[in-house]
C-alpha positions as CSV (number, residue, x, y, z in Angstrom):
1,M,-9.3,-36.0,101.8
2,I,-6.6,-37.0,99.4
3,N,-9.0,-39.2,97.6
4,E,-11.4,-36.3,97.2
5,K,-8.6,-34.1,95.8
6,I,-7.6,-36.8,93.3
7,E,-11.3,-37.2,92.3
8,Q,-11.6,-33.4,91.8
9,E,-8.4,-33.4,89.7
10,K,-9.7,-36.3,87.6
11,D,-13.0,-34.4,87.1
12,L,-11.1,-31.3,86.1
13,V,-9.0,-33.2,83.6
14,I,-12.1,-34.9,82.1
15,R,-13.9,-31.5,81.8
16,I,-10.9,-30.0,80.1
17,C,-10.6,-32.9,77.7
18,G,-14.4,-32.6,77.1
19,Y,-14.1,-28.9,76.4
20,I,-11.2,-29.4,74.0
21,G,-13.1,-32.2,72.2
22,I,-16.2,-30.0,71.9
23,F,-14.1,-27.1,70.6
24,L,-12.4,-29.3,68.0
25,L,-15.7,-30.8,66.8
26,V,-17.2,-27.3,66.5
27,G,-14.1,-26.1,64.6
28,I,-14.4,-28.9,62.1
29,F,-18.1,-28.3,61.5
30,V,-17.6,-24.5,61.2
31,S,-14.8,-24.9,58.7
32,N,-16.9,-27.2,56.6
33,V,-19.7,-24.7,56.7
34,I,-17.4,-21.9,55.5
35,A,-15.5,-24.0,52.9
36,D,-16.5,-23.9,49.2
37,E,-16.2,-26.6,46.6
38,M,-12.8,-27.0,45.0
39,V,-12.8,-26.2,41.2
40,H,-9.7,-27.0,39.2
41,E,-8.9,-24.5,36.4
42,F,-5.9,-24.5,34.1
43,K,-3.8,-21.4,34.2
44,S,-2.3,-21.9,30.8
45,P,-4.4,-20.5,27.9
46,S,-3.4,-23.5,25.9
47,F,-5.6,-25.6,28.1
48,S,-8.3,-23.3,29.4
49,G,-9.0,-21.4,26.1
50,I,-9.1,-18.1,27.9
51,G,-6.8,-15.6,26.1
52,T,-5.7,-18.3,23.7
53,S,-5.1,-16.0,20.7
54,A,-3.0,-13.6,22.7
55,H,-1.1,-16.5,24.1
56,Y,-0.4,-18.0,20.6
57,L,0.6,-14.6,19.3
58,T,3.1,-14.2,22.1
59,I,4.6,-17.6,21.4
60,E,4.8,-16.8,17.7
61,N,6.5,-13.4,18.4
62,Q,9.0,-15.1,20.7
63,Q,9.9,-17.7,18.1
64,F,10.2,-15.1,15.4
65,N,12.5,-12.9,17.5
66,R,14.7,-15.9,18.3
67,K,15.0,-16.8,14.6
68,M,15.8,-13.2,13.7
69,T,18.4,-12.9,16.4
70,I,20.1,-16.1,15.2
71,K,20.1,-14.9,11.6
72,Q,21.6,-11.5,12.7
73,E,24.3,-13.3,14.7
74,I,25.1,-15.5,11.8
75,K,25.3,-12.5,9.4
76,A,27.5,-10.6,11.8
77,L,29.8,-13.5,12.2
78,Q,30.0,-14.0,8.4
79,D,30.7,-10.2,7.9
80,E,33.4,-10.4,10.6
81,I,35.1,-13.4,8.9
82,A,35.0,-11.6,5.5
83,R,36.5,-8.5,7.1
84,D,39.2,-10.6,8.7
85,K,40.0,-12.2,5.3
86,E,40.3,-8.8,3.6
87,N,42.6,-7.5,6.3
88,T,45.2,-10.2,6.3
89,T,48.8,-9.2,5.3
90,L,48.5,-11.3,2.1
91,A,45.3,-9.6,1.0
92,R,46.7,-6.1,1.6
93,F,49.8,-7.1,-0.3
94,I,47.7,-8.3,-3.3
95,R,45.6,-5.2,-3.3
96,N,48.7,-3.0,-3.2
97,L,50.4,-5.0,-6.0
98,E,47.2,-4.9,-8.2
99,S,47.1,-1.1,-7.7
100,R,50.7,-0.7,-8.8
101,I,50.2,-3.0,-11.8
102,Y,47.1,-1.0,-12.9
103,A,49.0,2.2,-12.4
104,Q,51.8,0.9,-14.6
105,L,49.3,-0.2,-17.3
106,S,47.6,3.1,-17.2
107,R,50.9,5.0,-17.5
108,Q,52.0,2.9,-20.5
109,L,48.6,3.4,-22.2
110,V,48.9,7.2,-21.6
111,E,52.5,7.1,-23.0
112,N,51.2,5.2,-26.1
113,L,48.4,7.7,-26.6
114,F,50.0,11.0,-25.7
115,G,53.8,10.4,-25.5
116,E,56.5,11.5,-27.9
117,T,56.4,8.2,-29.7
118,A,52.5,7.9,-29.7
119,S,51.0,5.1,-31.7
120,T,47.8,5.5,-33.7
121,S,46.2,2.3,-32.6
122,G,46.6,-0.6,-30.2
123,T,44.8,-3.4,-28.2
124,L,45.1,-4.3,-24.6
125,E,43.6,-7.5,-23.0
126,L,42.9,-7.2,-19.3
127,E,41.0,-9.8,-17.2
128,G,38.8,-10.8,-20.0
129,N,38.2,-7.2,-21.2
130,T,39.5,-5.9,-24.5
131,I,40.6,-2.2,-24.8
132,E,41.2,-1.0,-28.3
133,Y,42.3,2.5,-29.1
134,N,42.5,4.4,-32.4
135,V,43.6,8.0,-33.2
136,V,41.8,9.5,-36.1
137,N,41.8,13.3,-36.9
138,E,43.0,14.4,-33.5
139,I,40.3,12.2,-31.7
140,I,41.2,9.2,-29.6
141,T,38.5,6.6,-29.6
142,L,38.6,3.9,-26.8
143,D,36.4,0.8,-27.4
144,I,36.1,-1.2,-24.2
145,T,34.5,-4.7,-24.6
146,D,33.8,-6.8,-21.6
147,A,33.7,-10.6,-21.4
148,D,29.9,-10.7,-22.2
149,G,30.4,-8.7,-25.4
150,N,29.1,-5.3,-24.1
151,T,30.9,-2.4,-25.6
152,T,31.6,1.1,-24.3
153,T,33.0,3.8,-26.6
154,I,34.8,6.8,-25.3
155,S,36.0,9.6,-27.6
156,L,38.6,12.2,-26.5
157,P,39.8,15.1,-28.6
158,I,43.6,15.5,-28.4
159,G,44.0,19.2,-29.1
160,S,41.5,20.5,-26.5
161,F,42.2,17.8,-23.9
162,T,44.0,19.9,-21.3
163,F,43.8,20.6,-17.6
């Protein structure tokens, strides 16, 4: 009786193993029947050739945009450095001093032309430029010659020159 039970259990285990084996074999054959061949394709247009021109155009645009961004950053940095140089205390002092010197020169020139002790002619050298003035028949003639030799002439009537 015990031997019969053991034999029955052995038969049951063998059947179960047989069914599992058959099931696995059928699964392998069915998956091979459903499977397709493997085909390797490159995803990059540089290798596959599909959409290559658009791919190259995108790369070119990215490189161009990077270069332009770098140029703009360099220009902005150079502009900032130039602004910083112009806004130093020394630069502001020099601009203020130049302005006052030019105001004094202008005041002295006006005194020489229109003052109580007006002179009839004179010459002034300023940063490579020559300013000559002459008073003839109630007309002041200013001849301004720059360093390159270009001349500008300004004529002002004295009697009708009022504000």
